[in-house]
N, CA and C atoms as a LAMMPS dump frame, in Angstrom:
ITEM: TIMESTEP
0
ITEM: NUMBER OF ATOMS
348
ITEM: BOX BOUNDS ff ff ff
-5.0000000000000000e+02 5.0000000000000000e+02
-5.0000000000000000e+02 5.0000000000000000e+02
-5.0000000000000000e+02 5.0000000000000000e+02
ITEM: ATOMS id mol type element x y z
1 1 1 N 0.823 -1.191 0
2 1 2 C 0 0 0
3 1 3 C 0.868 1.256 0
4 2 1 N 2.005 1.197 0.678
5 2 2 C 2.879 2.37 0.745
6 2 3 C 3.464 2.695 -0.623
7 3 1 N 3.804 1.68 -1.39
8 3 2 C 4.379 1.899 -2.718
9 3 3 C 3.332 2.53 -3.635
10 4 1 N 2.106 2.038 -3.577
11 4 2 C 1.021 2.597 -4.396
12 4 3 C 0.753 4.043 -4.008
13 5 1 N 0.785 4.332 -2.732
14 5 2 C 0.55 5.697 -2.26
15 5 3 C 1.654 6.626 -2.752
16 6 1 N 2.885 6.161 -2.677
17 6 2 C 4.004 6.965 -3.169
18 6 3 C 3.841 7.257 -4.655
19 7 1 N 3.388 6.277 -5.428
20 7 2 C 3.175 6.49 -6.859
21 7 3 C 2.111 7.556 -7.091
22 8 1 N 1.038 7.513 -6.322
23 8 2 C -0.032 8.501 -6.479
24 8 3 C 0.445 9.901 -6.113
25 9 1 N 1.256 9.985 -5.067
26 9 2 C 1.811 11.282 -4.667
27 9 3 C 2.763 11.789 -5.756
28 10 1 N 3.593 10.9 -6.274
29 10 2 C 4.569 11.289 -7.297
30 10 3 C 3.884 11.754 -8.578
31 11 1 N 2.709 11.195 -8.878
32 11 2 C 1.976 11.613 -10.076
33 11 3 C 1.643 13.098 -10.038
34 12 1 N 1.287 13.578 -8.877
35 12 2 C 0.862 14.974 -8.731
36 12 3 C 2.01 15.894 -8.327
37 13 1 N 3.169 15.338 -8.108
38 13 2 C 4.29 16.114 -7.579
39 13 3 C 5.185 16.639 -8.705
40 14 1 N 6.189 17.373 -8.294
41 14 2 C 7.152 17.935 -9.241
42 14 3 C 8.034 16.831 -9.817
43 15 1 N 8.782 17.204 -10.834
44 15 2 C 9.691 16.246 -11.471
45 15 3 C 10.737 15.763 -10.472
46 16 1 N 11.193 16.641 -9.602
47 16 2 C 12.191 16.262 -8.598
48 16 3 C 11.671 15.178 -7.663
49 17 1 N 10.446 15.325 -7.212
50 17 2 C 9.835 14.314 -6.34
51 17 3 C 9.659 13.01 -7.103
52 18 1 N 9.255 13.112 -8.35
53 18 2 C 9.071 11.912 -9.177
54 18 3 C 10.4 11.164 -9.34
55 19 1 N 11.479 11.911 -9.552
56 19 2 C 12.804 11.278 -9.682
57 19 3 C 13.192 10.59 -8.382
58 20 1 N 12.882 11.24 -7.264
59 20 2 C 13.2 10.627 -5.967
60 20 3 C 12.383 9.358 -5.747
61 21 1 N 11.136 9.367 -6.205
62 21 2 C 10.301 8.167 -6.093
63 21 3 C 10.911 7.037 -6.918
64 22 1 N 11.379 7.348 -8.129
65 22 2 C 12.011 6.321 -8.949
66 22 3 C 13.298 5.801 -8.312
67 23 1 N 14.024 6.675 -7.654
68 23 2 C 15.235 6.241 -6.95
69 23 3 C 14.877 5.26 -5.839
70 24 1 N 13.833 5.572 -5.103
71 24 2 C 13.365 4.662 -4.058
72 24 3 C 12.862 3.358 -4.663
73 25 1 N 12.105 3.442 -5.731
74 25 2 C 11.613 2.242 -6.398
75 25 3 C 12.773 1.366 -6.857
76 26 1 N 13.82 2.001 -7.366
77 26 2 C 14.996 1.254 -7.821
78 26 3 C 15.641 0.499 -6.663
79 27 1 N 15.744 1.154 -5.519
80 27 2 C 16.319 0.494 -4.337
81 27 3 C 15.418 -0.657 -3.872
82 28 1 N 14.11 -0.44 -3.892
83 28 2 C 13.18 -1.481 -3.465
84 28 3 C 13.199 -2.685 -4.414
85 29 1 N 13.501 -2.439 -5.668
86 29 2 C 13.554 -3.536 -6.649
87 29 3 C 14.642 -4.553 -6.308
88 30 1 N 15.625 -4.119 -5.548
89 30 2 C 16.726 -5.023 -5.161
90 30 3 C 16.289 -6.047 -4.108
91 31 1 N 15.182 -5.774 -3.441
92 31 2 C 14.7 -6.689 -2.4
93 31 3 C 14.046 -7.889 -3.089
94 32 1 N 14.548 -9.096 -2.823
95 32 2 C 14.025 -10.282 -3.511
96 32 3 C 12.683 -10.746 -2.937
97 33 1 N 11.651 -9.957 -3.192
98 33 2 C 10.322 -10.273 -2.689
99 33 3 C 9.326 -9.981 -3.81
100 34 1 N 8.633 -11.037 -4.262
101 34 2 C 7.761 -10.851 -5.419
102 34 3 C 6.613 -9.89 -5.131
103 35 1 N 6.146 -9.826 -3.902
104 35 2 C 5.053 -8.893 -3.583
105 35 3 C 5.502 -7.444 -3.72
106 36 1 N 6.702 -7.166 -3.251
107 36 2 C 7.247 -5.812 -3.393
108 36 3 C 7.416 -5.485 -4.869
109 37 1 N 7.946 -6.434 -5.616
110 37 2 C 8.177 -6.173 -7.037
111 37 3 C 6.874 -6.015 -7.808
112 38 1 N 5.86 -6.795 -7.47
113 38 2 C 4.556 -6.62 -8.119
114 38 3 C 3.97 -5.242 -7.782
115 39 1 N 4.146 -4.817 -6.541
116 39 2 C 3.679 -3.479 -6.142
117 39 3 C 4.443 -2.397 -6.909
118 40 1 N 5.73 -2.619 -7.115
119 40 2 C 6.535 -1.658 -7.883
120 40 3 C 6.058 -1.58 -9.332
121 41 1 N 5.751 -2.719 -9.906
122 41 2 C 5.266 -2.743 -11.29
123 41 3 C 3.973 -1.941 -11.396
124 42 1 N 3.061 -2.173 -10.459
125 42 2 C 1.803 -1.417 -10.454
126 42 3 C 2.058 0.077 -10.271
127 43 1 N 2.981 0.409 -9.394
128 43 2 C 3.289 1.821 -9.144
129 43 3 C 3.871 2.489 -10.389
130 44 1 N 4.771 1.804 -11.052
131 44 2 C 5.384 2.355 -12.264
132 44 3 C 4.325 2.521 -13.351
133 45 1 N 3.446 1.539 -13.468
134 45 2 C 2.364 1.641 -14.447
135 45 3 C 1.433 2.802 -14.091
136 46 1 N 1.161 2.993 -12.817
137 46 2 C 0.305 4.089 -12.367
138 46 3 C 0.912 5.435 -12.731
139 47 1 N 2.219 5.562 -12.544
140 47 2 C 2.88 6.822 -12.886
141 47 3 C 2.79 7.113 -14.382
142 48 1 N 2.842 6.072 -15.185
143 48 2 C 2.731 6.262 -16.628
144 48 3 C 3.903 6.984 -17.253
145 49 1 N 5.026 6.998 -16.566
146 49 2 C 6.214 7.705 -17.029
147 49 3 C 7.124 6.73 -17.772
148 50 1 N 7.478 7.043 -19.022
149 50 2 C 8.356 6.137 -19.766
150 50 3 C 9.728 5.948 -19.117
151 51 1 N 10.082 6.82 -18.183
152 51 2 C 11.338 6.635 -17.458
153 51 3 C 11.323 5.341 -16.657
154 52 1 N 10.141 4.814 -16.394
155 52 2 C 10.015 3.578 -15.629
156 52 3 C 10.314 2.32 -16.417
157 53 1 N 10.422 2.423 -17.731
158 53 2 C 10.668 1.238 -18.553
159 53 3 C 11.976 0.564 -18.17
160 54 1 N 13.014 1.335 -17.933
161 54 2 C 14.303 0.76 -17.531
162 54 3 C 14.209 -0.001 -16.22
163 55 1 N 13.465 0.546 -15.289
164 55 2 C 13.282 -0.117 -13.997
165 55 3 C 12.471 -1.399 -14.161
166 56 1 N 11.473 -1.376 -15.023
167 56 2 C 10.713 -2.595 -15.299
168 56 3 C 11.611 -3.671 -15.906
169 57 1 N 12.492 -3.257 -16.794
170 57 2 C 13.429 -4.217 -17.394
171 57 3 C 14.373 -4.787 -16.334
172 58 1 N 14.784 -3.942 -15.403
173 58 2 C 15.651 -4.409 -14.317
174 58 3 C 14.925 -5.449 -13.47
175 59 1 N 13.689 -5.141 -13.085
176 59 2 C 12.914 -6.081 -12.268
177 59 3 C 12.738 -7.396 -13.02
178 60 1 N 12.481 -7.303 -14.3
179 60 2 C 12.292 -8.505 -15.113
180 60 3 C 13.57 -9.351 -15.125
181 61 1 N 14.723 -8.71 -15.167
182 61 2 C 16.001 -9.44 -15.147
183 61 3 C 16.264 -10.076 -13.785
184 62 1 N 15.894 -9.358 -12.718
185 62 2 C 16.208 -9.819 -11.367
186 62 3 C 15.314 -10.952 -10.876
187 63 1 N 14.068 -10.965 -11.308
188 63 2 C 13.091 -11.88 -10.717
189 63 3 C 12.932 -13.143 -11.553
190 64 1 N 12.753 -14.258 -10.863
191 64 2 C 12.543 -15.527 -11.562
192 64 3 C 11.063 -15.903 -11.64
193 65 1 N 10.225 -15.211 -10.884
194 65 2 C 8.794 -15.513 -10.862
195 65 3 C 8.176 -15.119 -12.206
196 66 1 N 7.528 -16.073 -12.905
197 66 2 C 6.958 -15.754 -14.215
198 66 3 C 5.855 -14.688 -14.162
199 67 1 N 5.147 -14.587 -13.036
200 67 2 C 4.109 -13.545 -12.914
201 67 3 C 4.746 -12.159 -12.922
202 68 1 N 5.825 -12.047 -12.191
203 68 2 C 6.529 -10.758 -12.118
204 68 3 C 7.092 -10.409 -13.491
205 69 1 N 7.718 -11.37 -14.123
206 69 2 C 8.333 -11.13 -15.433
207 69 3 C 7.272 -10.745 -16.47
208 70 1 N 6.133 -11.446 -16.444
209 70 2 C 5.046 -11.155 -17.377
210 70 3 C 4.485 -9.754 -17.127
211 71 1 N 4.23 -9.436 -15.857
212 71 2 C 3.685 -8.116 -15.535
213 71 3 C 4.64 -6.991 -15.928
214 72 1 N 5.937 -7.23 -15.783
215 72 2 C 6.929 -6.24 -16.223
216 72 3 C 6.828 -6.015 -17.722
217 73 1 N 6.75 -7.092 -18.454
218 73 2 C 6.664 -6.999 -19.906
219 73 3 C 5.405 -6.251 -20.343
220 74 1 N 4.275 -6.602 -19.75
221 74 2 C 3.008 -5.946 -20.096
222 74 3 C 3.059 -4.456 -19.754
223 75 1 N 3.55 -4.129 -18.568
224 75 2 C 3.625 -2.721 -18.151
225 75 3 C 4.564 -1.928 -19.059
226 76 1 N 5.699 -2.512 -19.415
227 76 2 C 6.653 -1.83 -20.302
228 76 3 C 6.034 -1.602 -21.683
229 77 1 N 5.314 -2.605 -22.191
230 77 2 C 4.648 -2.434 -23.486
231 77 3 C 3.589 -1.343 -23.416
232 78 1 N 2.819 -1.331 -22.335
233 78 2 C 1.795 -0.294 -22.166
234 78 3 C 2.415 1.099 -22.122
235 79 1 N 3.528 1.234 -21.387
236 79 2 C 4.2 2.535 -21.321
237 79 3 C 4.748 2.939 -22.684
238 80 1 N 5.27 1.979 -23.418
239 80 2 C 5.803 2.262 -24.75
240 80 3 C 4.692 2.738 -25.677
241 81 1 N 3.553 2.047 -25.661
242 81 2 C 2.431 2.437 -26.51
243 81 3 C 1.878 3.793 -26.09
244 82 1 N 1.776 4.028 -24.792
245 82 2 C 1.269 5.308 -24.303
246 82 3 C 2.201 6.443 -24.712
247 83 1 N 3.499 6.19 -24.648
248 83 2 C 4.484 7.204 -25.039
249 83 3 C 4.353 7.519 -26.52
250 84 1 N 4.196 6.47 -27.324
251 84 2 C 4.041 6.659 -28.77
252 84 3 C 2.769 7.458 -29.065
253 85 1 N 1.677 7.112 -28.399
254 85 2 C 0.411 7.826 -28.596
255 85 3 C 0.549 9.296 -28.181
256 86 1 N 1.278 9.525 -27.086
257 86 2 C 1.497 10.891 -26.618
258 86 3 C 2.267 11.697 -27.668
259 87 1 N 3.329 11.101 -28.208
260 87 2 C 4.127 11.803 -29.221
261 87 3 C 3.287 12.104 -30.464
262 88 1 N 2.438 11.168 -30.857
263 88 2 C 1.567 11.406 -32.008
264 88 3 C 0.593 12.546 -31.726
265 89 1 N 0.042 12.574 -30.531
266 89 2 C -0.891 13.635 -30.165
267 89 3 C -0.204 14.996 -30.182
268 90 1 N 1.026 15.051 -29.671
269 90 2 C 1.779 16.309 -29.668
270 90 3 C 2.069 16.754 -31.101
271 91 1 N 2.45 15.805 -31.951
272 91 2 C 2.707 16.164 -33.355
273 91 3 C 1.444 16.693 -34.028
274 92 1 N 0.314 16.053 -33.768
275 92 2 C -0.956 16.501 -34.336
276 92 3 C -1.3 17.902 -33.847
277 93 1 N -1.126 18.145 -32.553
278 93 2 C -1.405 19.473 -32.007
279 93 3 C -0.476 20.529 -32.596
280 94 1 N 0.796 20.208 -32.725
281 94 2 C 1.743 21.156 -33.312
282 94 3 C 1.37 21.485 -34.754
283 95 1 N 0.976 20.475 -35.503
284 95 2 C 0.57 20.686 -36.888
285 95 3 C -0.676 21.581 -36.947
286 96 1 N -1.626 21.325 -36.056
287 96 2 C -2.866 22.115 -36.028
288 96 3 C -2.586 23.565 -35.625
289 97 1 N -1.715 23.766 -34.656
290 97 2 C -1.342 25.129 -34.245
291 97 3 C -0.699 25.855 -35.42
292 98 1 N 0.155 25.178 -36.14
293 98 2 C 0.796 25.788 -37.302
294 98 3 C -0.233 26.182 -38.355
295 99 1 N -1.216 25.31 -38.579
296 99 2 C -2.285 25.623 -39.527
297 99 3 C -3.08 26.846 -39.069
298 100 1 N -3.388 26.895 -37.781
299 100 2 C -4.145 28.037 -37.244
300 100 3 C -3.344 29.328 -37.343
301 101 1 N -2.046 29.255 -37.081
302 101 2 C -1.21 30.453 -37.206
303 101 3 C -1.202 30.954 -38.644
304 102 1 N -1.135 30.042 -39.602
305 102 2 C -1.184 30.436 -41.018
306 102 3 C -2.517 31.089 -41.363
307 103 1 N -3.585 30.513 -40.86
308 103 2 C -4.913 31.07 -41.109
309 103 3 C -5.04 32.464 -40.496
310 104 1 N -4.538 32.642 -39.286
311 104 2 C -4.567 33.964 -38.643
312 104 3 C -3.782 34.967 -39.467
313 105 1 N -2.623 34.563 -39.971
314 105 2 C -1.806 35.465 -40.789
315 105 3 C -2.544 35.855 -42.069
316 106 1 N -3.222 34.896 -42.703
317 106 2 C -4.005 35.204 -43.909
318 106 3 C -5.139 36.183 -43.58
319 107 1 N -5.78 35.987 -42.435
320 107 2 C -6.867 36.881 -42.039
321 107 3 C -6.347 38.282 -41.764
322 108 1 N -5.192 38.382 -41.134
323 108 2 C -4.603 39.708 -40.859
324 108 3 C -4.262 40.43 -42.161
325 109 1 N -3.709 39.679 -43.092
326 109 2 C -3.371 40.256 -44.389
327 109 3 C -4.617 40.753 -45.086
328 110 1 N -5.67 39.954 -45.078
329 110 2 C -6.934 40.335 -45.697
330 110 3 C -7.504 41.599 -45.057
331 111 1 N -7.478 41.657 -43.714
332 111 2 C -7.999 42.824 -42.986
333 111 3 C -7.16 44.059 -43.309
334 112 1 N -5.841 43.899 -43.342
335 112 2 C -4.962 45.043 -43.668
336 112 3 C -5.281 45.599 -45.048
337 113 1 N -5.536 44.678 -46
338 113 2 C -5.863 45.146 -47.356
339 113 3 C -7.203 45.88 -47.391
340 114 1 N -8.156 45.401 -46.613
341 114 2 C -9.475 46.036 -46.603
342 114 3 C -9.45 47.39 -45.917
343 115 1 N -8.628 47.513 -44.873
344 115 2 C -8.562 48.761 -44.114
345 115 3 C -7.531 49.731 -44.67
346 116 1 N -6.58 49.203 -45.359
347 116 2 C -5.463 50.041 -45.757
348 116 3 C -5.61 50.601 -47.091
């Protein structure tokens, strides 16, 4: 429960706090306990930060439990897909902003010609 709570706090916190949470998660990953590692996987997935992919890969390497390894793989894939979707959304927004800026410039030119 403490790991999940830390993830929720880190979601709303600054980047510095989030980095500190990942540092703690990294240290906790060294503890050979599948329950802790499963909680870490859930926490990393909750954060939704692609920076967690490396930590998921580490947990997957360290643990022999197939449930832990599978959950790491699924969480890493989800983060990868979410990151890709995010980048696509940003590109779409940037393209749309550029289109709107061009349209505004055309409108200004038209208004200047009508008034000038």
